[in-house]
C-alpha positions, 0 to 999 in steps of 0.5 A: 544564514548559510547554515540554514540553507544547508540544513534545508538541502541535506533535508530535502535530499534525505527526504528524496532518497528515503521516498525513491524506493516506494516511488519504484514499486508497482501498484498492489496487488499486481494480480487478483486475490482469492478468497476462500470461504471454508463453509457452504454456499448460502450461509452467513459466511457466504453471504458477507463474504460476497459483500465484501468480495464484490 
């Protein structure tokens, strides 16, 4: 019985310790993402990029 309690405490401590860096991170992305489309405006690539970016 005591061994089960110790195992549960050890697993919970490991779980909290391993997840602490994840909780400390800021939300991604912190600034706007720029998408560059290397084709002329009005084409299929431009239209698709505007739909995905919009």
